[in-house]
N, C-alpha and C positions, 0 to 999 in steps of 0.2 A: 434366611428364609424370606425376609422382607424384600430383599433385592429380587428374588424370584417372583414375589407377588407383584411388584412394580413392573417387572418385565412381562408378566402375564397380562396385566392390564393394558400395557402398550400394544402387545401382540394382539389381544382381543380387539382393541380399537382399530388397528390396521386391518385385521381380517374383516371386521364389520364394514369398514370404509370400502375396501377393495371389492368384497363380494357384492355389496349393495350397488356400488357404482357399475361394475361389470354386468351384473344382471339387468340393471336399468338400461345400460347402453345396448345390450344385446337383444333384450326382449321388450323393452318399452318402459315408460314411466310407471305404469301401474304395478309392474313387477317389483318396484322399489318397496312395496309392502312386504315382500319376502325378507327384506333386510331387517324388518322388525323381529322376525323369528331369530335371526342371528343375534341381534342386539339383546333380546330377552334371554336367549340361551347363554350368552356370555355374562349377563347380569346374574343369572341363576348360579352359574359356576362361581362367580365372584362372591355371592352370598354364602354359598356352601363353604368356600375356602375361608371366608371371614369367620363363620361359626366354628369351624375346626381350629383355626389359628387362635381364636380368642379362648377356646377351651384349653389349648396347650400352654398358654402363658398365664396360668393361674397365679403363680407366685411372682410375677413380674411387677414392676412398680406401676403406679397409676399413670405416670407419664408415658411409659412404654405402651400401655394399653390404649391410651388416648391417641398416641402417634400411629399405632397400627390401625385403629379405627378410622383415622383421617386418611390413611393411605388407601384403605379399601373404598372409602367414599370417593377419593380422587380417581380410582379405577372406574367406578361407576360413571363419573362425569366424563372421563375420557371415552368410554364406550358410547354413551349417549351423544356426545358432541361429534363423534366420528360418523354416526348415522346422519346427523344434521349436515355435516360437511359434505357427505356423499351426495345429498340432495342438492346442495348448492353447487357442487362441482358438476353434477349432471346438467343443471340449468346453464352454467357457464359454457360447458362443452357444446351443448345444443345451440346456444347463441353464436358461438364461434363458428360452428359448422354452417349455420344459417348465413352468417356474414360472408364467409368464404365462398359459398355456393352462389350467393346473389351478386357479389362483387369479385369476380375472379381476377 
């Protein structure tokens, strides 16, 4: 189950990154705010899974509960950092296009 949770966090991060970046490249920088909706959606899914998972491991050791809690927190950080990275990549791509167009 924990492997599935880690995979879900990584997939959510990639989806946040790709969708935000492509929306911004296609429609403009202000549409990057739509990426916040993706990010918040994946964070809510992560919180829901965390509450369900923590309820199922009632008889587990405290170490296992602490490890599971840290994994869910890691997923949140992955998703949030993916959004920030998409903003940085957008800026880098725009600068690259600007340099290529100015200096062919």
